[in-house]
C-alpha positions in Angstrom: -51.6 -51.2 -107.3 -55.0 -49.9 -105.5 -55.5 -47.9 -102.9 -56.4 -50.8 -100.1 -53.2 -52.3 -100.7 -51.6 -48.7 -100.2 -53.3 -48.0 -97.1 -52.7 -51.9 -95.9 -48.7 -51.1 -96.6 -48.7 -48.2 -94.8 -50.3 -50.3 -91.4 -47.9 -53.0 -92.0 -45.3 -50.2 -92.0 -46.1 -48.4 -89.2 -46.7 -51.2 -87.0 -43.4 -52.8 -87.3 -41.7 -49.3 -86.7 -43.7 -49.6 -83.0 -42.3 -53.0 -83.0 -39.4 -52.2 -83.4 -39.2 -49.4 -81.1 -40.8 -52.0 -78.3 -38.3 -54.6 -79.0 -36.7 -55.9 -75.7 -33.8 -54.5 -74.6 -35.1 -50.5 -75.8 -36.4 -48.3 -73.5 -40.0 -48.9 -73.1 -42.8 -46.9 -71.9 -43.2 -48.7 -68.6 -38.7 -48.9 -68.4 -39.4 -45.0 -68.5 -41.5 -44.6 -65.8 -39.5 -46.5 -63.8 -36.7 -44.9 -64.3 -38.1 -41.1 -63.5 -39.5 -43.3 -60.4 -36.3 -44.1 -59.0 -34.6 -40.9 -60.1 -37.2 -38.8 -58.3 -35.1 -35.7 -57.0 -35.2 -35.1 -53.3 -35.5 -31.6 -51.8 -31.8 -31.5 -51.3 -31.0 -32.7 -55.1 -33.2 -30.4 -56.7 -31.3 -27.9 -55.0 -28.4 -29.5 -56.5 -30.3 -29.3 -59.2 -30.3 -25.7 -59.4 -26.6 -25.1 -58.6 -25.2 -27.0 -61.5 -27.5 -25.2 -63.5 -25.9 -21.8 -63.2 -22.3 -23.2 -62.1 -19.0 -25.1 -62.5 -19.6 -28.8 -62.1 -15.3 -28.6 -60.5 -16.6 -26.0 -58.4 -19.3 -27.2 -56.6 -17.4 -30.9 -56.5 -14.4 -29.2 -55.0 -13.6 -30.6 -51.8 -12.2 -28.7 -48.6 -8.9 -30.1 -48.8 -8.2 -28.9 -52.5 -8.2 -25.4 -51.5 -5.2 -25.9 -49.5 -1.7 -24.0 -50.4 0.5 -26.3 -52.5 3.4 -27.5 -50.9 6.3 -26.2 -53.5 9.4 -28.3 -51.8 10.5 -31.0 -53.1 13.7 -32.9 -51.9 15.0 -34.0 -55.1 14.6 -31.3 -58.1 16.7 -31.1 -61.7 17.7 -27.5 -62.9 14.9 -25.4 -63.9 15.0 -24.3 -67.9 12.3 -21.7 -69.5 8.5 -22.9 -69.7 7.5 -23.3 -73.4 4.2 -23.7 -75.2 2.9 -26.1 -77.6 -0.3 -23.3 -78.0 -3.4 -25.6 -80.3 -1.4 -28.0 -81.4 -0.7 -31.6 -79.9 2.9 -31.7 -80.0 3.1 -32.2 -76.4 5.6 -35.4 -77.4 8.0 -33.2 -79.0 8.3 -30.4 -76.9 8.4 -33.2 -74.0 11.2 -35.2 -76.2 13.2 -31.7 -76.9 12.8 -30.4 -72.9 14.9 -33.6 -72.3 17.4 -33.1 -74.9 18.2 -29.2 -73.9 18.3 -30.7 -70.3 20.7 -32.9 -70.9 22.8 -30.4 -73.2 22.9 -27.8 -70.0 24.4 -30.5 -67.7 27.4 -31.8 -69.9 27.6 -28.2 -71.2 28.4 -26.5 -67.9 26.9 -22.7 -68.5 25.9 -23.2 -72.2 22.1 -23.4 -73.4 20.3 -24.9 -76.3 16.8 -24.1 -77.3 15.6 -26.5 -80.4 13.1 -25.6 -83.3 10.0 -27.5 -82.7 8.7 -26.1 -86.3 11.7 -27.7 -88.1 10.8 -31.7 -86.8 7.3 -30.7 -87.0 8.0 -30.3 -90.9 9.7 -33.8 -91.3 7.2 -35.4 -88.4 4.3 -34.4 -91.0 6.2 -35.6 -94.1 7.0 -38.7 -92.6 3.7 -39.7 -91.4 2.4 -38.8 -94.8 4.6 -41.0 -96.5 3.7 -43.7 -93.5 0.1 -43.6 -94.7 0.7 -43.7 -98.4 3.2 -46.5 -97.9 1.0 -48.6 -95.4 -1.9 -48.1 -98.1 0.2 -49.7 -100.7 1.0 -52.1 -98.5 -2.6 -52.9 -97.7 -3.7 -52.7 -101.1 -4.8 -56.2 -101.7 -7.4 -55.9 -98.6 -10.9 -54.7 -98.8 -11.7 -51.0 -98.8 -13.5 -51.9 -95.5 -10.6 -54.0 -93.8 -10.3 -52.6 -90.4 -6.4 -51.9 -90.9 -7.0 -50.6 -94.3 -9.9 -48.3 -92.5 -6.8 -47.4 -89.8 -5.1 -45.6 -92.3 -7.7 -43.8 -94.0 -9.1 -42.4 -90.9 -5.8 -41.4 -89.6 -3.8 -40.4 -92.3 -2.1 -37.4 -90.3 -2.2 -35.9 -87.0 0.4 -34.0 -85.0 0.2 -36.3 -81.7 2.8 -38.7 -81.3 5.5 -40.6 -78.8 9.1 -40.5 -77.7 9.6 -42.5 -80.5 9.0 -40.2 -82.9 11.6 -37.6 -81.3 14.2 -40.3 -81.7 13.6 -41.9 -85.3 13.3 -38.2 -86.3 15.9 -36.5 -84.8 19.0 -39.0 -86.0 17.6 -39.3 -89.5 17.0 -35.2 -89.8 19.1 -33.4 -87.1 18.1 -31.0 -85.0 17.9 -27.1 -85.3 17.8 -23.9 -83.0 14.6 -22.3 -82.2 16.0 -19.0 -83.7 17.0 -20.7 -87.3 13.3 -21.8 -87.5 10.9 -20.4 -85.5 7.5 -21.3 -85.2 4.5 -20.3 -87.4 0.9 -19.4 -87.4 0.2 -23.1 -88.5 3.0 -25.0 -86.2 1.0 -23.3 -83.4 -2.1 -24.1 -84.8 -1.9 -27.3 -86.9 -5.6 -28.4 -87.0 -6.5 -26.6 -90.5 -2.8 -27.7 -92.6 -3.5 -31.2 -91.2 -7.1 -31.3 -92.4 -6.0 -30.5 -95.7 -3.1 -32.5 -96.4 -5.2 -35.4 -94.6 -7.6 -34.5 -97.7 -5.1 -34.8 -99.9 -3.7 -38.1 -98.9 -7.0 -40.0 -98.6 -7.2 -38.8 -102.4 -3.6 -40.2 -102.9 -4.0 -43.1 -100.7 -7.2 -44.6 -103.4 -5.2 -43.4 -106.5 -2.5 -45.9 -105.3 -4.7 -48.7 -104.4 -6.2 -48.7 -107.9 -2.6 -48.5 -109.4 -2.3 -51.6 -107.4 -5.3 -53.2 -108.5 -4.5 -52.6 -112.5 -1.1 -54.8 -111.8 1.5 -51.2 -112.1 5.0 -52.3 -111.7 6.5 -51.6 -108.0 8.5 -48.8 -110.0 5.9 -46.9 -110.9 3.6 -46.7 -107.6 7.3 -45.6 -106.0 7.5 -42.9 -108.7 4.0 -41.7 -108.1 4.2 -41.8 -104.5 7.1 -39.6 -105.1 5.2 -37.1 -106.4 2.3 -37.2 -104.2 4.8 -36.5 -101.3 6.1 -33.3 -103.5 2.7 -32.2 -103.2 2.7 -32.8 -99.4 6.4 -31.1 -99.2 5.4 -27.7 -100.8 2.1 -27.6 -98.8 4.3 -28.0 -95.8 7.1 -25.9 -96.8 4.2 -22.9 -97.2 2.9 -23.4 -93.8 5.6 -24.5 -91.8 8.5 -22.7 -93.7 10.9 -24.8 -95.7 13.6 -26.7 -93.8 16.9 -25.0 -93.2 20.2 -27.4 -94.8 22.6 -24.8 -93.3 22.7 -22.4 -90.4 25.6 -19.9 -88.7 25.1 -20.2 -84.7 26.8 -19.0 -81.3 26.2 -20.7 -78.6 24.8 -18.7 -75.5 25.1 -19.0 -71.5 21.9 -18.4 -69.6 22.5 -15.0 -69.5 21.8 -14.6 -73.2 25.3 -14.1 -74.2 27.4 -15.4 -77.2 30.3 -17.2 -75.6 32.1 -19.7 -78.5 32.6 -18.7 -82.2 29.9 -18.1 -84.8 29.9 -21.8 -86.7 28.1 -23.1 -89.8 26.6 -26.2 -88.7 24.5 -28.9 -90.5 20.8 -29.7 -88.9 22.9 -33.5 -88.2 25.7 -31.6 -87.5 24.1 -29.6 -84.8 22.1 -32.7 -83.4 25.9 -34.5 -82.7 27.6 -31.2 -81.2 24.4 -31.0 -78.7 23.2 -34.7 -78.4 25.8 -36.7 -79.3 24.6 -40.0 -79.4 22.0 -42.6 -80.9 19.0 -41.9 -78.7 17.5 -45.3 -79.6 20.2 -47.0 -78.5 20.7 -45.2 -74.9 17.1 -45.2 -73.6 14.0 -47.9 -72.5 11.0 -47.1 -72.7 8.6 -48.7 -70.1 4.9 -48.3 -69.0 2.5 -49.4 -66.3 -0.6 -51.1 -67.7 -2.2 -53.4 -65.2 -3.9 -55.2 -67.9 -1.3 -57.2 -69.1 1.6 -58.9 -67.4 4.5 -57.1 -65.6 8.0 -57.8 -66.7 6.7 -58.4 -70.4 7.6 -56.3 -73.6 5.4 -55.1 -75.8 5.0 -53.7 -79.0 2.2 -51.8 -80.7 1.4 -52.4 -84.2 1.9 -49.0 -86.6 2.4 -46.8 -83.8 5.5 -44.8 -85.3 6.3 -41.8 -87.1 8.4 -43.2 -89.8 7.8 -46.1 -92.1 11.2 -47.4 -91.3 11.5 -46.4 -88.1 10.1 -48.1 -84.6 7.4 -48.7 -83.1 6.7 -47.9 -79.7 7.8 -50.4 -77.8 8.0 -50.8 -73.7 8.4 -53.2 -70.9 5.1 -53.4 -68.8 6.3 -52.5 -64.9 5.0 -52.0 -61.6 4.9 -48.6 -60.3 7.2 -49.3 -57.2 9.6 -50.4 -60.3 8.9 -46.9 -62.0 9.4 -45.2 -59.4 13.5 -46.3 -58.8 14.0 -45.8 -62.2 12.4 -42.1 -62.0 14.1 -41.5 -58.5 17.8 -42.5 -59.8 17.4 -40.4 -63.1 16.2 -37.2 -61.1 18.8 -37.3 -58.4 21.6 -37.5 -61.2 19.7 -34.3 -62.5 18.2 -36.2 -65.8 15.1 -35.0 -66.6 12.6 -37.6 -68.3 9.8 -38.1 -70.8 6.5 -39.1 -69.6 2.9 -39.4 -69.9 -0.4 -39.0 -68.2 -4.3 -39.1 -68.3 -3.8 -35.2 -67.6 -7.5 -34.8 -67.4 -8.7 -36.6 -64.6 -8.8 -34.8 -61.1 -6.6 -31.8 -62.6 -7.3 -28.1 -60.7 -6.4 -26.6 -63.7 -6.2 -23.1 -61.4 -3.6 -24.3 -59.2 -2.0 -26.9 -61.4 -2.7 -29.9 -59.2 -3.2 -33.1 -59.5 -4.7 -35.2 -56.4 -7.7 -38.1 -56.6 -9.4 -35.4 -53.8 -9.6 -32.5 -55.7 -13.0 -32.8 -56.9 -15.9 -35.4 -54.9 -17.9 -36.1 -58.5 -19.6 -38.8 -56.4 -21.2 -36.8 -53.6 -22.5 -34.4 -55.9 -24.3 -36.6 -58.5 -24.9 -39.1 -55.5 -23.4 -42.0 -57.0 -19.6 -43.9 -57.1 -16.9 -44.5 -59.6 -15.5 -47.3 -58.2 -13.1 -48.4 -61.6 -9.6 -48.9 -61.2 -6.6 -48.6 -63.6 -6.8 -51.8 -65.2 -10.9 -51.3 -66.1 -10.9 -47.7 -66.9 -8.2 -48.7 -69.3 -10.1 -51.5 -71.1 -13.1 -49.4 -71.4 -11.6 -46.3 -72.8 -12.2 -44.4 -69.9 -8.5 -43.5 -69.0 -5.1 -43.8 -71.6 -2.2 -42.1 -71.9 -3.2 -38.6 -73.5 -0.8 -36.0 -72.4 3.2 -36.1 -72.2 5.1 -33.8 -69.9 8.7 -33.8 -68.7 9.3 -35.1 -65.2 11.6 -32.6 -63.1 11.3 -33.3 -59.6 10.3 -35.1 -56.6 9.3 -35.1 -53.2 10.8 -38.0 -50.8 10.0 -39.2 -47.2 12.6 -40.0 -44.5 12.4 -43.8 -45.9 12.9 -42.2 -49.7 9.3 -43.1 -50.6 7.6 -40.5 -53.2 5.3 -38.0 -51.7 4.5 -35.7 -54.6 6.2 -35.4 -57.9 6.7 -32.5 -60.8 6.1 -32.1 -64.6 7.4 -29.5 -66.7 3.9 -28.9 -69.2 4.3 -27.3 -72.8 1.3 -25.1 -71.9 2.8 -21.6 -71.1 4.4 -20.2 -67.9 1.4 -18.6 -67.1 -0.6 -21.9 -67.0 -0.8 -24.3 -63.8 1.7 -23.5 -61.2 3.9 -21.2 -63.2 4.0 -23.7 -66.3 4.2 -26.7 -64.1 2.0 -29.3 -62.6 2.7 -31.1 -59.7 1.1 -34.1 -58.8 0.9 -36.3 -55.4 1.6 -39.9 -55.6 -1.0 -41.5 -55.2 -2.6 -39.8 -58.9 0.8 -40.2 -60.1 0.6 -44.1 -59.4 -3.2 -44.1 -60.9 -2.3 -41.8 -63.7 0.8 -42.4 -65.0 1.9 -44.1 -68.0 4.8 -43.9 -70.5 8.8 -43.2 -68.8 11.5 -42.7 -71.0 14.6 -43.3 -69.2 18.5 -43.4 -69.9 20.2 -47.1 -69.5 22.6 -45.7 -67.4 19.8 -45.4 -64.3 18.3 -49.2 -65.0 19.2 -52.0 -62.9 21.0 -55.1 -65.4 17.8 -57.1 -64.3 15.5 -54.9 -65.7 17.9 -54.0 -68.8 17.9 -58.1 -69.5 14.0 -57.7 -69.3 14.1 -55.0 -72.4 16.2 -58.0 -74.8 12.7 -60.0 -74.8 10.6 -60.9 -78.3 8.1 -58.2 -77.6 4.2 -58.9 -77.7 2.5 -57.4 -80.4 -0.4 -55.0 -79.7 -3.1 -54.1 -82.0 -3.2 -50.3 -82.9 -6.0 -49.9 -81.9 -5.6 -50.9 -78.1 -7.5 -48.4 -76.0 -4.3 -47.1 -74.0 -2.0 -46.0 -76.9 -3.6 -42.7 -78.1 -0.6 -40.5 -79.2 0.4 -38.0 -76.4 -1.0 -34.8 -77.7 
């Protein structure tokens, strides 16, 4: 190739690059000038820009009404219990679910209390999720590696988020133990590094299992190899979380911490029977508010479960008015509930208060944020992100909710003494999941839960795990 041809080729390449940059739909120099002209700052906006450069956006957007004192009174409130802290982990679903179970035990046992081990259930959650990933990779092994479903499992081989179905399936399968028997470890409270290392092994193992299927290995050989893989995962979990106890001695204590029952020996399953004493899956219903989809229909989310042989998240979609009634009935009977929210929206962390008018971002930036709940969900702007224990409601003279209170798992020094308080308007906009005992559900609503569910995809925008 001579020098002239090289020069011509280089010029064509440059020309092609310039054309690509000016392709219709890109930001041309003319468009950039128009953008800059239309966003030219006024004198007042320059002052705002100076303020934003050196201050928190939230503090600048804070409204005068957000500075008012929170009213801590609630007309309906369940018995208080000590506040837990999930630390740097995504286990809010577990803390919330176990908060409900210990609250129910305290109601039926009068003066007795129990604190469940989060580390124990977390161990089996991670082991079961590892098996869920590996077995699902086997099930999808004949699909190409770039198939969306195959990629789903390799992208998310392990995580510590979840839903109440995890608490129900895991506790019924493996039982529960007291926190004193298996306390937290560094890796249970700071789960990121452990999770990343095990995830890397699972991706490696997933590729190996795909190769075994492609080589037409016998199902028994695949299962044997998968068992060996899970033994490695088990060892990694035991080294970081501690090996789960198989039996232990325990005496129940009262609220003052005094042992008032004889010391007895329990297995985890026996302790579950003693303190819970019933099937969780058979005695609760799960509901949501998702205005994108038809109400009074049952939906199920594909692959949204903790164990391969367990339950997907299946729920009845209800208007907020019906959800209010279910929650109020449960709270009046003293029963706390598993709930989830998009907790990052309009959260005043210093006060532990959630209200639609805490911060006026629109006025600060000279724009508006008009999307409704359905639009926010559809565009991934909002979804279920954090589970908390619903503990109280304040009702007006007509029995309508004014505000709600949840027990959080961010420690007793966070929010309002470990709790968050939310206005009813905020509750309606950013509430997502509710788990309620069937005894508080009207017969017509209960009948609706028997429908054949409509299956939703695993990547639906509303169904991020509660963290």
